N, C-alpha and C positions, 0 to 999 in steps of 0.2 A: 828249453834254451838253457847250456850249461855255461857260466862266466867264470872263470877259475879266480879273475881278480875280485870278483862278488865275494865268491866263496872266503877266500884268504881274509877279505875286512872283515867279512861276518863271525870267521872264525876268531878272529884277535878280538872282535868287540864282544863277542861272547864270554869268551877269558876272561876278559877285565871286568865284566860285570861281575860274573860269578867268584871270580877272587876277591873282588870288593865286597858281596855281600855276606861271604864267609870270614873276611877281615871285620865287618861290621859287627856280626855275630859273637866274635870273640871280643871286641872291644864293649859291646854291651854288657856281657858278662863277665867283664874282668873283675869288677867290683860290686856286680850286684847280684851272684849266683849263691844261693841259699841264706839271701837276705830278703826279708818281709814278703812279699808276694812270690820271690823268685825261690822259695823254699820248696815250691811244689813242682812236681814231674809236668803235671798239667798245662801250668802256667809257662815253663821253659819250652816245652813244646809248640805252644801257640805264639810265643814269641819269635821263635826261630822261624815258622810259617809265615807270620806277619812281616818279618822283616826280606824275606823272598819275594813274598806276594804273589809273582808269577808261578804258577804250577809247573809251567814249562821248566823253568828253572830249577825251582825244587826237585824235580826228577832229575837232575844232572847231578844231584849229588847224594852222598851217604852221609845219615845224619840217625843218632840215636840219643835217647834221653833215659836215664836210669836213675835207680835209688829210691830212698825213701824220704820222707818229711825231712827238710833241712841238712839232709845229703845227697842232693842231686847232681848226677855228672852229666856231662854230654859230651858228644865227638861229632864232628862235620868234618868233609873233605869232599874232595870231586870224584864223582862216578866215573872213571875213566871209560867204561864199557858202554855207559849209556852215552856219555859224550861222543864217543867216536860212531856210533849208530847215528846220532842227531847230526854230526858233520857231514853224514852223507847225504843229507837234505840239503846242506846249504849250497849258495849259487846256483840254484836252480829255479828257472821262472816256466810257468805254464801261460800260453796266450790263446783266448779265444776271439775268433774273429768272425766278422758277418761277411767276408771274403771267400768265399768257400773255392774260388777259380784262381786264386792269388798263391804263388810259391811261399812255402814255408819262409824263406830266406827273405823274402820282399816282404812279409807281415812284421819280420824280426827288426827288419831295417827302419821300417815305417814305425814302429812301435818306439825305436832308438832315436827318431828326429821329434820326439816330444819335447826335448830340450828347447827347440826353438820357439815353441809356442809358450814355454813356461819364462823363456827368456824375454819374449813379446810384453808378457803381464809383468813383470818384473821392471823392464821400461817404464811401460805406462803408469806404475803405480811409484816409480821413482820421482822425490820432490824436486830434484835436479836436473830433471829431463821432461817429462812430457806432466808428471804430475794430477794423474786422473784426481787424485783426492787431496787435499779438502776440496768439496764440490759445493761452492757458493750459490747453488740454483735449486729452484723451486718447482717452477712449471716446467710441463713435459718437454715444450719446445727448447727451453734453456738448455735443460740435461741433454738432451739430443746433442744441441748443436755443441755443447762440450766435450761430449763423446766423440763426435764426428771431430772436432778440431784436436783432441788427441791421438785419434787413430790416423788422421792425415800427418800429424805430426810425426808418428810413427814410421808411417811409409817415407817420408821424406828423409828421416835418420837413416831409414835401411837403405834407401837409393844412396846416400850420403856415403854410407860405411862402404858399399859395393863398389864406388867408383873409387875412392881412397885405395882399398886395398889392393886394386891392381896395379899401382905404384908401390904404396906402402904395405905389405902383407904382414908385418907387424903389430900395425896399429889395429888396436880393439876402439869400439864405440868409445869407451871411458876415456882412451887416450887423444881419441880426435876431439870430444869435447874439450877436453883440458886444456889442448894446444889452442882451439880455435877461442877459447874464453882469455886467453893472452893477447888477443890482438884487439888492440884498441884504436881509434883514431882522435888525433888530437887535431883540432883546430884553434887555427890562431889568427884574432882581427885584431888589426892594428888600427889603434884609438886616433880618429880622424883621418881616416882613410877608408875606400873601399877593399884595402888588400886583404886577400884571406889564404892563409895556408893552411893545405891539410897532409899531414905527416903520421904515419903508422908508429905508433910510440915501438921502444925497444924491446924486443923479444927473443925467446930462446932459439937455437937452431932448428929445432924440430918443428917448431911454430912457424917458422920462417918458412921452411920447407913446402909445410903443408898450405900457408896461404900463396905461395908462389904455385903451387900446382893447380890449385883452387882457382888462380889468377883474382886474387881478392884485392891488391894492389892495383890493378888496371881498373877497378871500380872506384878508385880514390879519386 
């Protein structure tokens, strides 16, 4: 599967890394070359390899170190030919599937939906939403109960988002939670009487629209 946008991102990221490492090499030897241990060709070569670390990145540059003791010179630049060859491999993915009867397009589409699972785990781990952790339980039954409650909460949040987005397509889960957190009920007790007044506090127009849609005022 070829993804041109992925290739563009990978190419840009690669060039940034290569140029940064070349800059690090120049900066490192700016005042160290031919001083102390850096008087030796072997030491300079080893340091350049150490800065690049990745052999894949090292293969994409041309570098040479020459000279004699205390008269060492080096040069380093991008290897344009090697880079062009490497760029041809970017943006491509290979999928292995255990569904031999499924069409290739369906397999790719199914893989691309993995973000929904990743997003669910993100919600489960969020301390502001479901907060699976920290888990203050030790027995198996308590742990299972805690996890069940969190998964149940995830289901309810998903249903809430589905319902709200039918009317307010622009709202994400974080928006919905933010607006709902604005909605607070003020309960006023009159001293010496049994009179009680319940009233929603002042909220933003977005929160008011959401409250009206969910009929929260009717529950007051």
